MIDRENFI-277657 format. One record per residue (C-alpha): x, y, z; residue in one letter; chain; residue number from 1. Coordinates in Angstrom, 3 decimals, always signed. Example, Ala and Ser with C-alpha at 12.3 -4.5 7.8 and 13.67 -1.06 7.14 Angstrom:
<sites>
        u        v        w r c   k
  +12.300   -4.500   +7.800 A A   1
  +13.670   -1.060   +7.140 S A   2
</sites>
This chain:
<sites>
        u        v        w r c   k
   +0.278  -14.532   -4.168 M A   1
   -1.628  -12.516   -6.759 T A   2
   -4.921  -10.674   -6.520 K A   3
   -6.586  -13.560   -8.393 A A   4
   -5.218  -16.016   -5.815 D A   5
   -6.553  -13.887   -2.970 I A   6
   -9.989  -13.671   -4.609 V A   7
  -10.050  -17.443   -5.153 S A   8
   -9.089  -18.184   -1.538 E A   9
  -11.692  -15.795   -0.116 I A  10
  -14.407  -17.156   -2.433 A A  11
  -13.537  -20.738   -1.512 K A  12
  -13.463  -20.129   +2.252 S A  13
  -16.629  -17.971   +2.418 T A  14
  -18.777  -19.501   -0.319 G A  15
  -19.304  -16.104   -1.961 I A  16
  -19.005  -16.035   -5.751 D A  17
  -15.706  -14.826   -7.208 K A  18
  -17.271  -11.848   -9.017 A A  19
  -18.563  -10.370   -5.747 S A  20
  -15.284  -11.001   -3.962 V A  21
  -13.320   -9.429   -6.835 L A  22
  -15.545   -6.341   -6.797 M A  23
  -15.102   -6.024   -3.016 T A  24
  -11.318   -6.372   -3.217 V A  25
  -11.167   -3.830   -6.079 E A  26
  -13.299   -1.322   -4.130 K A  27
  -11.162   -1.827   -1.013 F A  28
   -7.971   -1.080   -2.952 M A  29
   -9.607   +1.911   -4.634 E A  30
  -10.698   +3.303   -1.273 Q A  31
   -7.195   +2.889   +0.191 V A  32
   -5.649   +4.647   -2.844 K A  33
   -8.163   +7.504   -2.687 D A  34
   -7.623   +7.993   +1.034 S A  35
   -3.832   +8.082   +0.647 L A  36
   -4.106  +10.458   -2.312 A A  37
   -6.103  +12.812   -0.061 N A  38
   -3.432  +12.610   +2.638 G A  39
   -5.498  +10.402   +4.965 E A  40
   -3.922   +7.336   +6.579 N A  41
   -5.808   +4.021   +6.670 V A  42
   -5.635   +2.023   +9.925 Y A  43
   -6.643   -1.666   +9.997 L A  44
   -6.495   -2.943  +13.572 R A  45
   -4.592   -6.225  +13.840 G A  46
   -3.225   -5.892  +10.287 F A  47
   -1.382   -2.613   +9.824 G A  48
   -1.528   +0.941   +8.550 S A  49
   -1.303   +2.393   +5.081 F A  50
   +0.369   +5.760   +5.635 I A  51
   +1.669   +8.703   +3.632 V A  52
   +5.315   +9.546   +4.293 K A  53
   +7.026  +12.772   +3.295 T A  54
  +10.493  +12.500   +1.816 R A  55
  +12.521  +15.646   +2.358 S A  56
  +14.329  +17.523   -0.372 Q A  57
  +17.746  +16.154   -1.236 K A  58
  +20.626  +16.682   -3.626 T A  59
  +21.531  +13.908   -6.053 A A  60
  +24.231  +13.490   -8.671 R A  61
  +23.896  +12.491  -12.289 N A  62
  +27.117  +10.490  -12.622 I A  63
  +27.077  +10.253  -16.420 S A  64
  +26.840  +14.049  -16.884 K A  65
  +28.653  +15.037  -13.696 G A  66
  +25.889  +17.393  -12.626 T A  67
  +23.916  +17.742   -9.429 T A  68
  +20.147  +17.938   -9.293 I A  69
  +17.757  +18.755   -6.480 I A  70
  +15.006  +16.246   -5.819 I A  71
  +12.120  +18.194   -4.272 P A  72
  +10.196  +17.133   -1.186 E A  73
   +7.536  +14.564   -2.117 H A  74
   +5.067  +12.154   -0.566 K A  75
   +5.143   +8.361   -0.891 I A  76
   +2.725   +5.642   +0.234 P A  77
   +3.976   +3.132   +2.805 A A  78
   +2.698   +0.183   +4.822 F A  79
   +3.458   -0.297   +8.497 K A  80
   +2.472   -3.762   +9.785 P A  81
   +0.918   -4.124  +13.247 S A  82
   +2.707   -5.902  +16.091 K A  83
   +0.335   -8.883  +15.759 V A  84
   +1.123   -9.084  +12.034 F A  85
   +4.862   -8.923  +12.712 M A  86
   +4.666  -11.698  +15.313 E A  87
   +2.842  -14.012  +12.894 E A  88
   +5.409  -13.415  +10.152 V A  89
   +8.313  -14.146  +12.502 K A  90
</sites>
């Protein structure tokens, strides 16, 4: 399902025009991205959590050159679904 599909479904089920729904969805995604970029987690009860995970430093190998490189500690965004969400998917 694409963002356009989501917007169409929401517009159809609520009766709100697609332009307003699209703007709302865009602002929601922007807010989630901004919060994660600032290190703040986003919790949506009954849906899940958008969280920032920290990957520790590790050593990797470049097989073609035969060298080792160090990948520094870095942060990545992640999604953790709620128990209700998981039960519905099962």
